DRENLO-346403 format. One record per residue (C-alpha): z, x, y. Coordinates in steps of 0.05 Angstrom, whole numbers, padded with zeros to 5 digits, always signed. Example, Ala and Ser with C-alpha at 12.3 -4.5 7.8 and 13.67 -1.06 7.14 Angstrom:
+00156+00246-00090
+00143+00273-00021
This chain:
-00199+00274-00598
-00152+00321-00562
-00112+00294-00504
-00137+00349-00458
-00210+00330-00467
-00197+00256-00457
-00151+00263-00397
-00168+00240-00327
-00126+00231-00264
-00115+00159-00243
-00089+00152-00171
-00070+00090-00132
-00050+00074-00060
-00018+00006-00054
+00017-00034+00001
+00035-00099-00034
+00024-00079-00107
-00047-00102-00119
-00078-00032-00124
-00020-00008-00167
-00028-00068-00213
-00103-00054-00223
-00089+00020-00235
-00036+00003-00287
-00086-00043-00321
-00137+00013-00324
-00084+00060-00352
-00067+00010-00407
-00140-00002-00424
-00155+00072-00424
-00108+00081-00483
-00146+00028-00521
-00210+00066-00503
-00183+00130-00533
-00175+00161-00464
-00113+00187-00430
-00100+00167-00358
-00049+00206-00319
-00025+00153-00271
+00002+00176-00203
+00015+00147-00135
-00024+00180-00079
+00042+00190-00043
+00061+00242-00095
+00008+00291-00071
+00031+00364-00077
+00090+00340-00120
+00058+00312-00183
-00015+00329-00172
-00064+00371-00132
-00129+00335-00126
-00169+00398-00109
-00151+00426-00178
-00176+00365-00216
-00245+00355-00246
-00243+00280-00260
-00206+00227-00220
-00206+00152-00212
-00176+00125-00147
-00155+00054-00132
-00135+00043-00059
-00123-00017-00014
-00130-00027+00061
-00075-00058+00102
-00065-00082+00174
-00124-00065+00218
-00159-00019+00169
-00099+00027+00161
-00081+00063+00097
-00021+00037+00057
+00045+00071+00075
+00043+00111+00010
-00026+00140+00027
-00011+00165+00097
+00013+00234+00074
-00048+00244+00029
-00096+00223+00084
-00065+00270+00134
-00071+00326+00084
-00145+00317+00069
-00163+00304+00142
-00143+00375+00163
-00201+00406+00200
-00185+00474+00170
-00206+00452+00101
-00272+00484+00079
-00331+00441+00060
-00325+00463-00013
-00250+00448-00019
-00262+00392-00070
-00325+00419-00101
-00296+00417-00172
-00277+00344-00166
-00318+00288-00197
-00289+00221-00177
-00299+00147-00168
-00262+00099-00124
-00247+00024-00123
-00228+00000-00054
-00191-00066-00043
-00199-00104+00021
-00215-00170+00054
-00285-00179+00084
-00258-00230+00132
-00223-00174+00170
-00259-00128+00217
-00250-00063+00178
-00266-00083+00107
-00241-00031+00057
-00236+00019+00114
-00183+00062+00079
-00224+00066+00015
-00289+00081+00051
-00256+00134+00095
-00225+00167+00035
-00290+00164-00004
-00330+00195+00053
-00279+00250+00066
-00276+00271-00007
-00352+00277-00008
-00350+00316+00057
-00304+00365+00021
-00353+00375-00035
-00330+00323-00086
-00384+00282-00122
-00386+00213-00153
-00391+00207-00228
-00393+00131-00220
-00408+00090-00158
-00352+00067-00113
-00336-00007-00114
-00309-00052-00058
-00269-00111-00083
-00261-00169-00035
-00197-00210-00033
-00234-00263+00008
-00276-00283-00052
-00231-00256-00108
-00217-00184-00125
-00234-00196-00198
-00307-00213-00181
-00321-00140-00166
-00262-00106-00199
-00272-00133-00269
-00345-00111-00279
-00330-00045-00244
-00274-00031-00292
-00316-00052-00352
-00371-00003-00332
-00321+00053-00319
-00309+00072-00392
-00379+00097-00409
-00382+00135-00344
-00316+00169-00360
-00340+00189-00429
-00403+00219-00400
-00363+00257-00348
-00312+00282-00399
-00368+00301-00447
-00342+00253-00500
-00387+00218-00549
-00400+00144-00538
-00366+00094-00584
-00293+00090-00603
-00263+00028-00573
-00306+00004-00516
-00297-00056-00472
-00356-00100-00460
-00412-00064-00423
-00429-00099-00358
-00484-00053-00332
-00538-00106-00334
-00575-00086-00398
-00633-00131-00413
-00626-00127-00488
-00571-00143-00536
-00526-00083-00538
-00484-00064-00597
-00414-00044-00574
-00354-00022-00612
-00299-00066-00585
-00228-00090-00589
-00250-00152-00552
-00233-00215-00589
-00293-00261-00602
-00271-00332-00606
-00319-00386-00628
-00304-00459-00619
-00348-00514-00645
-00339-00572-00597
-00350-00638-00631
-00374-00697-00592
-00317-00735-00562
-00311-00789-00510
-00241-00769-00490
-00234-00734-00423
-00163-00710-00430
-00166-00640-00459
-00093-00642-00480
-00107-00702-00525
-00177-00683-00550
-00181-00665-00623
-00231-00609-00631
-00258-00571-00690
-00231-00502-00674
-00251-00439-00709
-00219-00374-00687
-00239-00306-00714
-00238-00234-00693
-00303-00198-00707
-00306-00130-00740
-00305-00077-00687
-00369-00046-00713
-00406-00112-00711
-00382-00140-00644
-00437-00151-00594
-00448-00183-00527
-00512-00219-00510
-00541-00199-00443
-00594-00236-00404
-00643-00204-00356
-00614-00199-00286
-00652-00198-00220
-00619-00153-00169
-00659-00174-00108
-00600-00214-00082
-00545-00166-00103
-00478-00172-00070
-00474-00143+00000
-00406-00116-00019
-00438-00071-00070
-00498-00052-00028
-00456-00019+00026
-00437+00054+00017
-00461+00060-00056
-00490+00129-00067
-00543+00149-00117
-00512+00177-00180
-00540+00220-00235
-00511+00175-00289
-00508+00105-00259
-00559+00076-00211
-00547+00030-00153
-00588-00021-00191
-00535-00021-00247
-00480-00031-00197
-00519-00088-00165
-00529-00119-00233
-00454-00117-00244
-00440-00155-00180
-00498-00203-00192
-00472-00217-00262
-00403-00233-00236
-00427-00277-00179
-00477-00312-00225
-00423-00328-00275
-00379-00356-00220
-00432-00404-00195
-00454-00426-00263
-00444-00500-00275
-00395-00503-00218
-00407-00576-00204
-00437-00599-00269
-00421-00666-00300
-00436-00676-00374
-00449-00743-00407
-00420-00753-00476
-00440-00819-00507
-00435-00870-00452
-00380-00833-00414
-00387-00781-00359
-00344-00720-00374
-00323-00682-00312
-00298-00611-00313
-00226-00599-00291
-00169-00550-00299
-00157-00575-00370
-00228-00596-00389
-00288-00550-00395
-00361-00569-00401
-00419-00540-00439
-00444-00487-00440
-00375-00456-00430
-00341-00502-00480
-00393-00483-00533
-00395-00408-00519
-00364-00349-00554
-00313-00318-00509
-00299-00245-00495
-00225-00242-00479
-00193-00187-00439
-00139-00148-00474
-00071-00179-00473
-00024-00141-00426
+00030-00102-00463
+00100-00130-00460
+00151-00083-00431
+00210-00120-00399
+00277-00137-00430
+00333-00180-00402
+00405-00173-00425
+00458-00225-00408
+00530-00206-00394
+00575-00264-00413
+00641-00243-00382
+00616-00212-00317
+00615-00241-00248
+00571-00220-00190
+00567-00238-00116
+00492-00241-00110
+00497-00252-00034
+00523-00181-00029
+00462-00150-00063
+00414-00113-00017
+00350-00152-00003
+00302-00141-00061
+00342-00082-00087
+00334-00046-00020
+00260-00034-00033
+00224-00018+00032
+00178-00072+00059
+00106-00058+00078
+00092-00041+00150
+00167-00037+00166
+00187+00011+00221
+00262+00000+00210
+00308-00025+00156
+00324-00098+00145
+00377-00126+00193
+00412-00193+00194
+00396-00237+00255
+00431-00302+00274
+00390-00364+00289
+00412-00386+00358
+00368-00447+00366
+00311-00485+00335
+00271-00540+00368
+00208-00581+00355
+00153-00568+00405
+00104-00623+00385
+00111-00698+00389
+00127-00737+00326
+00056-00765+00322
+00023-00696+00327
-00020-00674+00269
+00020-00610+00261
+00095-00598+00269
+00109-00536+00311
+00178-00505+00313
+00207-00453+00361
+00263-00410+00334
+00306-00363+00375
+00343-00305+00341
+00402-00264+00365
+00382-00192+00350
+00436-00158+00391
+00466-00129+00328
+00400-00099+00305
+00388-00025+00316
+00317-00032+00340
+00279-00058+00401
+00213-00092+00411
+00158-00103+00462
+00116-00165+00475
+00061-00166+00423
+00105-00138+00368
+00122-00178+00306
+00178-00182+00256
+00178-00192+00182
+00222-00249+00159
+00253-00247+00090
+00244-00318+00064
+00269-00352+00001
+00232-00395-00049
+00250-00468-00049
+00312-00481-00091
+00280-00544-00118
+00218-00506-00141
+00260-00452-00174
+00301-00505-00211
+00237-00539-00236
+00208-00473-00259
+00272-00453-00296
+00274-00522-00329
+00201-00516-00350
+00216-00448-00381
+00275-00479-00420
+00326-00438-00382
+00391-00476-00374
+00430-00478-00310
+00486-00439-00344
+00439-00384-00367
+00403-00382-00299
+00469-00365-00265
+00494-00313-00315
+00496-00241-00295
+00436-00206-00327
+00405-00137-00326
+00332-00118-00329
+00308-00058-00370
+00247-00032-00406
+00237-00051-00478
+00254+00007-00524
+00193-00003-00569
+00142-00022-00515
+00073+00008-00523
+00060+00006-00448
+00050+00076-00419
+00103+00099-00369
+00135+00030-00363
+00184+00015-00307
+00211-00052-00286
+00192-00076-00216
+00232-00037-00164
+00242-00100-00121
+00286-00130-00176
+00360-00115-00174
+00379-00081-00239
+00437-00129-00244
+00427-00199-00217
+00418-00271-00242
+00354-00305-00261
+00362-00356-00206
+00374-00304-00152
+00316-00261-00175
+00267-00320-00174
+00293-00346-00108
+00294-00281-00068
+00251-00230-00103
+00190-00261-00137
+00130-00297-00108
+00131-00359-00152
+00075-00391-00111
+00026-00335-00127
-00040-00353-00160
-00034-00330-00233
-00082-00273-00247
-00127-00272-00308
-00081-00222-00342
-00023-00271-00335
-00066-00328-00364
-00086-00281-00421
-00012-00271-00437
+00001-00346-00434
-00052-00356-00488
-00005-00323-00537
+00049-00375-00524
+00006-00437-00527
+00012-00480-00590
-00040-00534-00580
-00110-00509-00602
-00148-00545-00548
-00101-00521-00493
-00103-00451-00521
-00179-00452-00520
-00180-00475-00448
-00133-00420-00426
-00178-00371-00461
-00237-00397-00423
-00201-00391-00356
-00183-00317-00368
-00248-00292-00398
-00311-00268-00363
-00351-00328-00384
-00301-00374-00349
-00300-00336-00282
-00330-00396-00246
-00278-00444-00274
-00222-00397-00257
-00245-00393-00185
-00258-00468-00178
-00196-00496-00214
-00143-00442-00202
-00160-00393-00147
-00191-00439-00095
-00138-00494-00098
-00085-00438-00100
-00048-00464-00160
+00017-00431-00180
+00051-00419-00247
+00087-00486-00244
+00020-00522-00237
-00011-00484-00295
+00048-00496-00341
+00046-00570-00323
-00027-00573-00343
-00014-00539-00409
+00050-00569-00436
+00047-00534-00503
+00052-00466-00468
+00123-00440-00469
+00127-00367-00447
+00194-00330-00448
+00225-00316-00381
+00214-00241-00390
+00139-00253-00388
+00145-00289-00322
+00181-00230-00289
+00130-00182-00317
+00074-00218-00280
+00103-00248-00217
+00092-00203-00156
+00141-00187-00102
+00161-00241-00052
+00132-00213+00012
+00163-00221+00080
+00124-00264+00129
+00104-00237+00198
+00115-00273+00264
+00096-00250+00334
+00146-00247+00391
+00141-00305+00440
+00193-00272+00484
+00207-00211+00526
+00267-00164+00519
+00268-00161+00595
+00270-00236+00604
+00318-00251+00547
+00355-00188+00526
+00381-00189+00455
+00337-00248+00436
+00273-00255+00396
+00234-00320+00397
+00177-00341+00352
+00138-00405+00339
+00102-00431+00279
+00068-00492+00249
+00100-00520+00186
+00046-00511+00134
+00032-00573+00092
-00002-00566+00024
-00022-00635+00000
-00024-00655-00073
-00093-00643-00102
-00128-00635-00168
-00085-00586-00207
-00029-00583-00156
+00025-00627-00185
+00061-00643-00119
+00054-00634-00044
+00089-00572-00016
+00106-00537+00049
+00090-00465+00062
+00141-00418+00029
+00169-00389+00094
+00154-00446+00143
+00184-00498+00096
+00245-00454+00084
+00256-00444+00159
+00247-00517+00173
+00299-00537+00122
+00346-00481+00143
+00345-00502+00216
+00344-00578+00206
+00413-00587+00235
+00396-00546+00297
+00332-00585+00310
+00373-00647+00324
+00406-00617+00386
+00379-00586+00450
+00368-00511+00453
+00420-00504+00508
+00472-00539+00465
+00453-00495+00406
+00466-00433+00449
+00533-00460+00473
+00555-00476+00402
+00535-00406+00380
+00575-00374+00437
+00636-00416+00420
+00628-00402+00346
+00622-00476+00332
+00587-00494+00268
+00565-00449+00211
+00526-00387+00231
+00456-00384+00201
+00432-00313+00188
+00365-00288+00162
+00339-00219+00144
+00287-00190+00190
+00255-00123+00205
+00207-00098+00260
+00135-00085+00239
+00091-00028+00262
+00043-00047+00318
-00010+00003+00341
-00054-00041+00384
-00028-00109+00406
+00007-00089+00471
-00010-00108+00542
-00034-00051+00586
+00023-00014+00620
-00017-00016+00685
-00006-00084+00716
-00069-00076+00758
-00112-00084+00695
-00137-00156+00691
-00119-00195+00629
-00160-00249+00594
-00118-00282+00540
-00147-00333+00492
-00096-00368+00449
-00104-00440+00425
-00047-00473+00387
+00009-00426+00365
-00038-00369+00384
-00009-00376+00454
+00059-00350+00429
+00050-00274+00441
+00020-00288+00510
+00083-00324+00531
+00119-00258+00517
+00065-00220+00556
+00073-00266+00617
+00149-00267+00616
+00150-00191+00612
+00098-00185+00667
+00140-00231+00712
+00200-00184+00706
+00157-00123+00721
+00124-00151+00783
+00155-00131+00849
+00134-00145+00921
+00092-00082+00927
+00063-00083+00857
-00013-00085+00851
-00028-00139+00800
-00094-00155+00767
-00118-00225+00752
-00088-00259+00691
-00126-00314+00656
-00104-00356+00597
-00150-00400+00556
-00109-00450+00517
-00130-00507+00472
-00099-00560+00428
-00115-00630+00402
-00079-00674+00453
-00049-00659+00521
+00011-00705+00509
+00025-00687+00436
+00017-00613+00423
+00008-00576+00490
+00056-00519+00473
+00095-00486+00530
+00063-00533+00580
+00122-00532+00629
+00130-00456+00624
+00055-00443+00634
+00050-00489+00694
+00110-00455+00725
+00081-00386+00712
+00016-00408+00745
+00053-00437+00805
+00091-00372+00819
+00028-00330+00812
+00043-00292+00748
-00013-00331+00714
-00075-00331+00758
-00115-00382+00719
-00096-00432+00665
-00157-00462+00630
-00141-00516+00579
-00183-00556+00531
-00163-00615+00487
-00208-00626+00427
-00188-00698+00413
-00177-00725+00483
-00243-00752+00509
-00279-00721+00451
-00337-00770+00460
-00349-00751+00532
-00414-00714+00538
-00408-00642+00562
-00332-00641+00566
-00303-00575+00539
-00268-00587+00472
-00251-00516+00451
-00232-00450+00484
-00302-00422+00471
-00331-00481+00510
-00287-00464+00570
-00308-00391+00565
-00379-00414+00574
-00360-00459+00632
-00326-00401+00668
-00378-00351+00644
-00395-00320+00711
-00322-00305+00728
-00308-00279+00657
-00369-00234+00660
-00347-00206+00727
-00276-00192+00702
-00304-00157+00640
-00361-00117+00670
-00333-00101+00739
-00259-00113+00736
-00244-00073+00673
-00207-00131+00641
-00173-00128+00573
-00185-00188+00528
-00135-00211+00477
-00151-00265+00426
-00099-00296+00381
-00104-00359+00339
-00143-00396+00286
-00171-00345+00238
-00223-00388+00204
-00270-00406+00261
-00242-00395+00330
-00244-00318+00333
-00317-00314+00312
-00336-00370+00360
-00300-00334+00417
-00336-00270+00400
-00403-00305+00402
-00384-00339+00468
-00367-00273+00501
-00433-00243+00478
-00469-00304+00505
-00432-00299+00572
-00450-00226+00581
-00522-00240+00561
-00528-00298+00610
-00494-00268+00670
-00507-00194+00662
-00577-00194+00632
-00609-00169+00569
-00593-00096+00582
-00519-00109+00579
-00524-00159+00522
-00566-00112+00479
-00512-00059+00483
-00458-00110+00470
-00494-00141+00411
-00504-00072+00381
-00430-00059+00389
-00411-00125+00358
-00457-00109+00299
-00422-00042+00292
-00353-00073+00297
-00364-00143+00268
-00309-00192+00281
-00311-00222+00213
-00247-00261+00202
-00210-00294+00150
-00146-00317+00099
-00064-00235+00094
-00032-00280+00077
-00011-00258+00067
-00023-00212+00015
-00052-00227+00024
-00082-00264+00014
-00043-00308+00014
-00099-00256+00049
-00167-00297+00048
-00214-00351+00073
-00160-00402+00059
-00102-00363+00089
-00086-00414+00143
-00087-00470+00093
-00039-00433+00048
+00011-00410+00098
-00019-00353+00136
-00041-00348+00209
-00082-00288+00226
-00097-00252+00291
-00155-00204+00291
-00179-00145+00331
-00240-00108+00351
-00246-00055+00406
-00310-00052+00448
-00309+00008+00494
-00356-00014+00549
-00354+00053+00584
-00393+00084+00527
-00442+00027+00526
-00452+00022+00601
-00447+00093+00630
-00467+00067+00699
-00402+00028+00704
-00342+00058+00738
-00290+00020+00698
-00276+00021+00625
-00268-00047+00593
-00250-00061+00522
-00244-00124+00482
-00186-00124+00436
-00173-00177+00384
-00114-00157+00342
-00092-00177+00273
-00025-00199+00247
-00007-00249+00193
+00040-00308+00194
+00061-00347+00133
């Protein structure tokens, strides 16, 4: 087979590396399939590729922020959005696209869907349906079957005969399908045993690799009536692959995930419960179809006689951070103080930075990315588990690509300094808390000696074990340290770890200050995230960034903020500096016109950006300034334990900057019938006034806070308020708009995942947005009101 006939263009647009990682996996597997993928970043348009000249392309693209394209995709999107392009500009292109997103955010996979629609507008056609992978439920649930079905579609498009080396077909066939495969088929005959500890169970283990010509995968009949909504949306009819097939792929994946999720099996007189290290029938008795083992490519060389000042190295090799609008600067921590009482459920800290040396400015509503470090204790434990001595961990080393690697176009991660130490790289560059992906688990299989443990790792990384992977690894957010503790016979080399650990992402925090009120200062607040010990997690932990900041500022927390400032001015004590950068912000700014009324809804630390809004507003107000009403809905558990900024808010209300402060305390008097407990309850209590501000006053509404429930509840409350106080005509338009712009929320985490229905639990706080332009809905109204709920992530 000639390389020209088997070639296709493989493009990716990635912000944090997820899309790039999937594209690289496809490129590696394409080689095994006898195909040749030309892998390119979308940012290289007109340099390394011209999409309009291509006939077959596969695109993997993520969505970031509020539905924006990744930084590397902006140039490409600008190019194809040109109105001068003819409708047949891409008529020679046959393509497919896998979009990555998070359905808990308003604009799920917006970048991918926009790109897909634009390419079809320009005459391109699908040769395989687009897929929309959801980080809220697990990208692999959609991505894995989509990739498995891609190979046959590529062969048809490239006019290549079926066969060769083919990965398991996931298109929902109802019969047994013979497939030529490099997939390993591993059979294990579980003997009855009363032992529940998988690491001590003695099993009859038979491992064999079937002949490629004889390998087959049994398929059962699938019903697509309840196919995934993710796959229903925006899937076009295709001459080769029907929507039903795509629905089957999603249904297969979801069905496998739910299979035996809570089952308990009795063996003899004992009840055997599934766990991270123990599987249950039918999985424990099934043949497994393993994914291909990722190709090794990284080499580490140690330099015995060299010394290196790692503190002088640029942060993460100078690699640009996502959403950064300026380079990293060093800021000095001026003060740090606890805002909640000792007996409060959550510990909230306020940190003030001196940014006078930074060459950028900010506005209230902006956020900064903070470059955090992994816990030194966790890094030490990981190095010890990997049998890396303290001496070796501190030696100067260099990273390079293996000379004899079979990986196509290998490069070592650009966020790693070419010359560093293992300890420094793990502490400052790699996300050691990340949930290990299935490819990582597949690699760990090769370094596991105990047969039972090896079998269990195989189950967790294969398709048949998708449910167990989700339940025992993804949902509890286990990290590499947890997995290695559960499988003590697994001893991977340190090179493998660096191949699979992603970049340590900066965490974003909103400004709780105003440059007019406190020039040269930037203040932010956060809750210290607590991750309790649970099944699989070997020890309790704090959030990566919040725990690091807490420990870093412990000495400052013991003194008053004023004393901290005086000590800083007198250069008393050791200066604490951290790396920060300003993030792009397109939406979350208060209206420049002070006459526009504001309704701010911010329970807990969600009040932080509104403190900046109000301080800024106070400095802008003069005696002859026309000022609109300013409302703040705040909520917390207890008035005397965690009422953040109470003194400041009451003062702002007394001097007229804040027109109305409406507070609710969910645990104080919780048993009192009819007493508002949450911000949405108070919205209903003040419904008539809120409706008037919205529909007649042209108010702007900002919501910031709990991502899991509050934002959706607030959205529903506002709809209810409009319906009750403005009638069905208004509410019908509003409900239609909310349906068009759903405020589905999550946990980007980070990333993000950490972001992500669990993002708050795992160290992320999210703020979400949706714009409702009332003037287009209510043409009889003179004023234009819009509801804006903006998204940022905190970790």
